[in-house]
DRENLO-989086 format. One line per 3 residues: number of its first residue (from 1); their letters; for each residue x, y, z of C-alpha. Coordinates in steps of 0.001 Angstrom, whole numbers. Each point is the difference from the previous one (the first is absolute). Layout:
// residues N
NUM	A	X:Y:Z ~ ...
//
This chain:
// residues 428
1	MKG	35407:-31244:-6879 ~ 3074:1717:1299 ~ 577:273:3738
4	GEV	-603:3354:1641 ~ -3353:666:-1686 ~ -2417:692:2833
7	LEL	-3790:-172:-60 ~ -1670:2263:2544 ~ -3707:13:894
10	RIP	-1586:2670:2202 ~ -2426:-1118:2703 ~ -3118:2180:-258
13	FTN	-817:2346:2897 ~ 3515:-399:1475 ~ 3520:1292:-594
16	LSL	1308:-3551:-362 ~ 1005:-1852:-3130 ~ 1080:-3530:-866
19	RMD	3227:-571:-1903 ~ 1109:-3098:-1906 ~ 3178:-625:-1958
22	LGK	-1144:-1305:-3389 ~ 3394:-1579:-579 ~ -536:-2426:2833
25	TDG	-2143:-3101:-264 ~ -1233:-236:3616 ~ -2870:2416:-711
28	KWL	150:1487:3497 ~ -1228:3502:774 ~ 1796:2319:2411
31	CSE	-1766:2823:1813 ~ 1410:3490:-479 ~ -933:3378:1496
34	APM	1664:1876:-2856 ~ -2641:1880:-2010 ~ -768:-1063:-3516
37	PLI	1600:2139:-2729 ~ -2415:2460:-1517 ~ -1464:-802:-3387
40	GGK	1671:1973:-2752 ~ 2815:1300:2187 ~ -1504:2929:1920
43	VSA	-3593:-536:-1078 ~ -2103:-2693:1666 ~ -3533:-935:-936
46	EKA	-1267:1816:3091 ~ 1930:3152:-896 ~ -1153:-157:-3592
49	LSI	-3582:-247:1213 ~ 449:3361:1751 ~ 324:1600:-3461
52	DAV	-3463:1282:-804 ~ 110:-1099:-3653 ~ 1153:-3535:907
55	FAC	-2676:-309:2683 ~ -2661:1243:-2423 ~ 1026:-2508:-2703
58	VNL	204:-2978:2372 ~ -3259:968:1686 ~ -1717:387:-3383
61	YAR	971:-3529:-1086 ~ -870:-1485:3406 ~ -3439:1631:142
64	TVA	-823:-813:-3610 ~ 944:-3693:112 ~ -1636:-424:3421
67	SMP	-3275:1676:-971 ~ -698:-2015:-3151 ~ -2230:-3057:603
70	LIL	2036:-3219:-113 ~ -2355:-2747:-1149 ~ 150:-3786:-247
73	YRK	-2006:-1121:-3040 ~ -1361:-3406:-886 ~ 188:-765:-3725
76	GPE	-2866:-1798:-1719 ~ -1430:-694:-3462 ~ -1980:3265:60
79	GKE	2859:2180:1227 ~ 1253:692:3514 ~ -1694:913:3255
82	RAT	1149:1029:3465 ~ 900:-3051:2101 ~ -1391:1414:3249
85	DHP	-374:-3495:1494 ~ 3736:-709:-265 ~ 2042:753:3203
88	LYY	2657:1741:-2084 ~ -2546:2616:-1121 ~ -321:1389:3542
91	LLH	3778:-120:487 ~ 645:2112:-3110 ~ -2999:2317:66
94	NSS	-723:577:3705 ~ 2656:-982:2523 ~ 3472:-1393:-702
97	NPN	637:-1042:3598 ~ -1752:372:3379 ~ 1753:3332:621
100	MTS	-254:1677:-3418 ~ -2539:848:-2619 ~ 819:-740:-3599
103	YNF	492:3737:-548 ~ 2594:291:2786 ~ 1840:-3120:-1129
106	RSI	247:1112:-3614 ~ 1009:3561:878 ~ 2867:-1309:2172
109	MEA	1136:-2412:-2692 ~ -127:2585:-2791 ~ 1886:2577:2083
112	SLK	2707:-2608:717 ~ 167:-825:-3705 ~ 474:3632:-1010
115	LHG	2559:848:2684 ~ 1997:-3234:259 ~ -633:-1670:-3351
118	NAF	-1600:-3051:1643 ~ -3108:-842:2010 ~ -157:-3144:2141
121	AWI	-2846:-1714:1838 ~ -8:-3299:1825 ~ -2832:-2277:-1209
124	EFD	-1628:-1855:2885 ~ -1778:-3187:-1125 ~ -2700:-2048:1704
127	KDW	-18:-3786:298 ~ -1393:-339:-3548 ~ 2793:2178:-1414
130	QAK	-2368:2841:-696 ~ 1431:3465:677 ~ -1709:1441:3093
133	ALW	2137:3070:794 ~ 2621:2258:-1580 ~ 2525:1627:2359
136	PLH	2187:2789:-1452 ~ 3708:-13:873 ~ 2401:2931:-89
139	PDS	2208:-187:-3133 ~ 3137:728:2046 ~ -633:-3183:1977
142	VFP	-448:-2421:-2919 ~ 2829:-1268:-2176 ~ -947:-2119:-3048
145	QRS	2669:-2361:-1295 ~ 513:-3260:-1860 ~ 1379:-3201:1407
148	LKT	3470:-672:-1395 ~ -759:-3716:-71 ~ -3545:-259:-1376
151	GEL	-596:3464:-1474 ~ -3218:256:2002 ~ -1107:3494:981
154	FYD	-449:640:3716 ~ -310:3007:2290 ~ 2042:731:3125
157	AVL	-2203:2203:2179 ~ 86:1628:3418 ~ -3457:196:1557
160	YDG	-1431:2802:2116 ~ 1007:-1750:3253 ~ 3633:-324:-1114
163	SHR	-167:-3691:-827 ~ 1526:-1326:-3213 ~ -1851:-2203:-2465
166	VFR	684:-1424:-3444 ~ -3049:37:-2286 ~ -462:-2193:-3029
169	AYE	-970:1788:-3211 ~ -3639:-1119:161 ~ -304:1481:3517
172	MLH	1007:3501:-1042 ~ -2024:2452:-2058 ~ 2740:1985:-1749
175	IPG	-854:2900:-2284 ~ 3247:1307:-1522 ~ 729:3214:-1827
178	LGF	2411:433:-2883 ~ 2872:-2469:368 ~ 2537:-1937:-2023
181	DGI	666:-3280:1842 ~ -3508:-1435:159 ~ 174:-22:3799
184	AGK	-469:3532:1336 ~ -812:3467:-1274 ~ 2179:3087:176
187	SVI	-658:2763:2500 ~ -965:3300:-1636 ~ 1547:1852:2948
190	RMF	3316:-1779:-458 ~ 73:414:-3771 ~ -818:3727:200
193	AET	1785:815:3258 ~ 1658:3079:-1507 ~ -3336:1416:-1150
196	MGL	-1567:-615:3412 ~ 3070:1436:1733 ~ -135:3134:-2122
199	SLD	-3645:499:895 ~ 822:-376:3705 ~ 2878:2479:-342
202	LKN	-2309:2515:-1666 ~ -2541:-512:2749 ~ 2605:528:2737
205	YGR	1422:3025:-1792 ~ -3439:1566:-231 ~ -669:-673:3686
208	KFF	3274:1623:1077 ~ -445:2798:-2500 ~ -3376:1073:1364
211	KNG	1059:-661:3583 ~ 2750:2604:-464 ~ -2449:2629:-1164
214	ARP	-31:-869:-3704 ~ 3317:1820:-421 ~ 3424:-1465:-827
217	SGV	2674:395:2634 ~ 2071:3180:17 ~ 3189:1526:1444
220	LMH	328:2724:2656 ~ 3126:2073:-623 ~ 1587:2142:2708
223	PES	2670:2624:-801 ~ 2176:-1305:2818 ~ 751:-3370:1496
226	LSE	-2319:-1472:2646 ~ 865:-2330:2819 ~ -1357:-3522:-72
229	EAQ	-2419:813:2835 ~ -1267:3080:-1877 ~ -496:-2047:-3172
232	KRL	-2111:-2595:1808 ~ -2069:2679:1766 ~ -615:1815:-3301
235	ERK	-939:-3187:-1820 ~ -2383:-1032:2785 ~ -1792:3357:91
238	FDQ	-216:204:-3786 ~ -1531:-3489:-257 ~ -2484:721:2807
241	RYS	-1205:3215:-1601 ~ 80:-721:-3745 ~ -9:-3759:-695
244	GVE	-3196:-2000:-461 ~ -3103:506:-2100 ~ -1683:2083:2695
247	NTG	2818:2580:-251 ~ -97:266:-3792 ~ -39:3618:-1187
250	KTI	1326:1614:3190 ~ 2375:2911:-426 ~ 3587:-871:788
253	LLE	1645:2383:2490 ~ 3785:105:-170 ~ 2461:2046:2047
256	EGM	3696:817:202 ~ 303:168:-3788 ~ -1106:-3595:-534
259	KYE	-1302:-1147:-3401 ~ -2184:-2966:-1008 ~ 603:-1720:-3315
262	QIG	-2203:-2812:-1262 ~ 1698:-3066:-1417 ~ -1229:-3174:-1655
265	VPP	-2152:-549:-3038 ~ -3613:1237:265 ~ -2561:-2822:-404
268	EEA	-1548:1514:-3101 ~ 3422:-4:-1679 ~ 699:-3542:1153
271	QFL	-3456:-973:-1357 ~ -948:-1542:3329 ~ -3714:-71:-735
274	ESR	568:-1379:-3492 ~ 2157:-2763:1457 ~ -2751:-913:2409
277	KYS	-2537:-183:-2845 ~ 2338:-2105:-2123 ~ 551:-2358:2931
280	VTE	-3752:-607:282 ~ -297:-616:-3745 ~ 2950:-2379:0
283	IAR	-1355:-2058:2900 ~ -3404:-178:-1703 ~ 1720:-1249:-3170
286	IFG	1882:-2681:1956 ~ -3227:-1371:1492 ~ -1972:376:-3234
289	VPP	-2495:2476:1452 ~ -1443:3021:-1865 ~ 1185:3101:1930
292	HMI	-3524:1342:442 ~ -922:-3104:2010 ~ 2471:1049:2725
295	ADL	-1290:3609:-1 ~ 2487:1413:-2523 ~ -2460:1887:-2213
298	EHA	2490:2256:-1802 ~ -479:-1665:-3391 ~ -3454:-1482:590
301	TFS	-2965:1174:-2050 ~ -3671:-916:-16 ~ 404:-1794:-3318
304	NIE	2990:-2193:869 ~ -714:-1056:3602 ~ -2582:-2632:-940
307	SQD	2211:-1577:-2680 ~ 2934:-53:2435 ~ -2178:-1709:2604
310	INF	-975:-2703:-2499 ~ 3646:-398:-1112 ~ 1022:-411:3651
313	AKH	-2623:-2714:419 ~ 1040:-1790:-3217 ~ 3786:295:151
316	SIM	722:150:3754 ~ -2828:-1621:1963 ~ -893:-2755:-2494
319	PEC	3529:-1520:21 ~ -114:95:3806 ~ -3318:-1863:-40
322	VNW	1322:-2656:-2392 ~ 3032:-485:2252 ~ -2310:-501:2997
325	EQE	-2499:-2211:-1836 ~ 2559:-2429:-1376 ~ 1739:-456:3357
328	LMR	-3314:-439:1808 ~ -1129:-2550:-2582 ~ 3294:-1856:240
331	KLI	109:-204:3805 ~ -3624:31:1213 ~ -1915:-2014:-2618
334	RDD	559:-3735:325 ~ 1068:-1949:-3061 ~ -3340:-1790:-257
337	EHE	-1832:3358:-28 ~ 1990:1925:-2577 ~ -2346:-854:-2852
340	RYE	-3093:1083:1932 ~ 1065:3141:1884 ~ 1595:3320:-827
343	IEF	1171:2957:2163 ~ -436:3443:-1499 ~ -33:3671:1003
346	VMD	-3051:2005:-1065 ~ 1459:3023:-1792 ~ -3162:1348:-1619
349	GLV	-122:3049:2248 ~ 3573:1045:-848 ~ -386:22:-3767
352	RGD	-3429:1588:-151 ~ -110:3257:-1921 ~ -2335:2925:551
355	IES	-3751:-570:-131 ~ -375:1240:-3587 ~ 2727:-2343:-1315
358	RYK	-1464:-2969:1907 ~ -3507:575:-1301 ~ 1268:295:-3579
361	AYA	1835:-3313:440 ~ -3164:-1598:1411 ~ -2005:1280:-2955
364	IGR	2444:-1598:-2443 ~ -91:-3293:1885 ~ -3781:20:99
367	QWG	-294:956:-3665 ~ 2273:-2785:-1213 ~ -1515:-2650:2219
370	FLN	2753:-948:2457 ~ -1587:1816:2989 ~ -3549:-90:1280
373	AND	-1748:2361:2413 ~ 794:-2108:3062 ~ 3689:-257:-972
376	IRA	196:3788:-102 ~ -1954:421:3231 ~ 2344:-2447:1766
379	KEN	3034:2042:-1047 ~ -1688:3081:1476 ~ -864:-1889:3226
382	MNS	-3761:-4:-774 ~ -2497:-2804:487 ~ -1235:-2121:-2902
385	VDG	-3353:765:-1625 ~ -2580:-2211:-1668 ~ 722:-395:-3707
388	GET	3563:1217:491 ~ 1479:-3217:-1403 ~ -1231:731:-3517
391	IYV	2789:372:-2564 ~ -549:2431:-2868 ~ 1933:-385:-3253
394	PLN	106:2215:-3127 ~ -1944:-1268:-2992 ~ 2452:1259:-2605
397	MIG	2643:-2642:803 ~ 24:-3795:-399 ~ 2500:-2741:556
400	SDL	2465:-992:-2727 ~ -1542:-3489:-191 ~ -3347:1556:-983
403	AAP	1375:2511:-2508 ~ 39:-2303:-3061 ~ -3530:-1423:540
406	YWQ	-1284:3495:726 ~ 1304:1476:-3245 ~ -1175:-3026:-2002
409	ARI	-3463:497:1440 ~ 95:3712:-814 ~ 1086:-717:-3592
412	KAY	-2735:-2557:-377 ~ -2540:2483:1374 ~ 1138:2625:-2503
415	EMQ	-284:-2511:-2848 ~ -3485:-958:1068 ~ -971:3650:292
418	GKE	1332:659:-3547 ~ -2032:-2852:-1445 ~ -3139:1319:1637
421	VKN	589:3452:-1500 ~ 420:-1501:-3497 ~ -3104:-2116:348
424	NAG	-2066:2953:1101 ~ 1281:2067:-2933 ~ -896:-2811:-2487
427	EK	-3531:-250:1379 ~ -553:3677:-605
//
């Protein structure tokens, strides 16, 4: 690396950061009170989160991923079952560490992934090298990199108390977003800083616009020149009486031949509202969220909402789940357990259609013999019933291995029937 390239890590909950010259080989960190540069120029992750559409998208992903059951399964000859006796089951399904539920842990991690492009958690092991706790770390305080000598991946991290620690790859649960170096994901906020900045500018413009009485600024014209003191007094009185939303619509009283002329472009001509709507749609497109799911119902209809919900589950949430599942399997399941255990999100609730569509699907499954009554009742969260294990199959279909003997038997039966008819006719 060239000298002069500086790595800077922010210490959470403080205004301090650690700086290290990557061109040097001593690996020493220097403390700095200079604030970290904002992500994407003028738009930081915190500022982007103040945009209602960004907050809605991030919150939607965080709530969805956190609310789905995360299950450890044990695989066997007759299928798979929940491994409730395994300590990892409780860690994934109930509580990820002594201070957090699994829901809280996953919502924090997913929000970090969507805002920063990466989610990090320190894996705490017990004496038997079984994961016993997962501790989330702020993405701004973790820097993944490869050793120049061995190529091994490790993580420089600043902990909550300000201490520095280097984690080996197996000690860090790292869920990356879209990236190109195989080490870290790209931040959506950084990649779309201009889009986020435009949305913030529109928000600030709207706030100032309505604060000034929902009217563009204007010019007071006097037939003669005014002293500087008279100009300030006139401006002060005019603002006190006519500026602000509460003074909207008041009659303007002018004297001494003064005139008021409005300047600026009216919001309807500048398409202010349309720009705000487009900003919401664009942010939803960036995060892969149907607009109606963040309360933009302009183009939503009763017929397309359900299909959009299912598409969101299939094309947005399912890839997120696979990303989580593979990293959890890689880091939390020991090598000697990989063949026997599997970690999986339960997504049945997300892809379920309306009740009529579900019942039609159940009827098809029952008719063709790959679902029984208890299978269907389990999917609808009902208890099993006696005789519910019976499988019904249609009688008008047979296997391909039985087709030839079946038709040979039918032909033989027809031949025998023909002979009987001839014999009966001869007797008569």
